C-alpha positions, 0 to 999 in steps of 0.5 A, spaced: 697 722 747 704 720 750 700 717 757 695 713 753 701 709 749 705 709 757 698 705 759 698 700 752 705 699 753 708 692 750 700 690 750 699 695 742 705 689 739 701 683 742 695 686 738 698 687 733 704 683 732 700 680 725 703 687 719 704 683 713 702 690 710 707 694 715 712 689 713 710 690 707 711 697 706 718 697 710 721 692 706 720 697 700 723 703 703 730 697 705 730 696 697 730 704 695 737 704 699 743 702 701 746 698 706 749 704 712 744 710 710 739 714 716 732 713 717 728 716 720 722 712 724 716 717 726 711 715 732 716 708 732 713 706 738 716 700 741 720 699 735 716 693 734 716 691 728 719 696 723 724 699 726 728 692 728 725 690 721 728 697 718 736 695 724 736 688 720 736 691 714 743 693 714 739 701 716 742 705 721 735 706 725 733 713 729 726 713 733 721 719 735 716 718 741 713 721 745 712 716 749 717 715 755 715 706 756 715 705 748 721 709 747 724 704 753 721 698 749 724 700 742 732 701 746 731 694 749 728 691 742 732 695 737 740 696 740 743 699 735 738 703 734 738 712 737 730 713 739 728 721 742 723 723 745 720 728 741 713 731 738 713 728 731 713 736 728 719 737 730 724 733 728 731 738 727 737 735 728 735 727 731 742 724 727 748 726 730 752 726 723 748 729 719 741 733 716 738 730 711 734 722 712 736 718 706 728 715 708 722 716 712 717 711 715 710 713 719 707 708 721 700 709 724 702 714 728 701 721 725 692 719 726 693 721 732 694 727 730 688 732 728 689 734 721 693 742 721 697 737 725 699 732 720 700 737 716 704 741 719 707 733 721 709 731 713 712 739 712 717 736 717 718 729 714 720 732 709 724 737 710 730 732 713 729 728 707 734 728 702 731 730 695 732 723 694 728 720 700 722 715 700 718 716 705 712 710 707 706 712 711 701 708 715 694 710 715 685 708 716 682 709 712 674 714 713 674 720 715 674 723 722 678 729 725 682 727 733 674 723 734 675 719 740 675 712 741 677 706 746 683 703 742 685 697 747 681 700 752 684 707 752 682 712 749 686 715 743 685 719 738 683 718 730 684 722 724 683 717 717 682 720 710 678 716 704 684 713 700 684 719 694 684 724 699 691 721 703 693 722 696 693 729 694 694 731 701 701 728 701 702 731 694 700 737 697 706 736 703 710 734 698 711 727 696 710 724 690 705 718 691 708 711 688 704 706 690 696 707 694 696 700 697 688 698 701 689 691 706 683 689 711 686 689 718 686 683 723 680 681 725 675 685 729 676 685 737 671 690 741 678 693 743 681 695 736 675 693 731 677 692 723 679 698 719 682 698 712 688 700 713 693 705 706 699 704 706 703 709 701 708 710 699 712 715 696 719 720 694 719 726 695 717 731 690 723 734 686 722 742 688 721 745 680 
């Protein structure tokens, strides 16, 4: 998928500059944390809006992505962030000073994985979060598993869940969903059809 997003590059941020649900979920993350806390942005893309918003909120940001083009855009957009080329399930050892993060975000990145890989990635995110960690995720509502479709002119997969199933999935992988918000996306186009976006605000489920 890195080649697909290498091709999309900056056009992604241009097409999706207006993301009120994502911005609101990121603001929720910032509100749960303290200045200087560390946050992991999984599938950070160009760094806009999430990594930039987190950094401006006083948090230390580490972003991972598989696209070198997207990572270069993120480094320019968020000079204080740390951005690493890495698969989304390979999250150990990312921070230079500590093993665990205080928070994490994954907005519309996991939906490019097969369902079996999404579970593996959620486990990886859970494993690098502190016991008191918070997590925000954005997905598309639907019922597909790695369905290929055109996105901004480039074939990319879409894995989507019904909202109840998404909540159950997060619970199964160690997250307590405190709020699940559905939001209709911007007006659809041939390259980016209208969708229902799901934003889950979560906490790490305490171990029994």
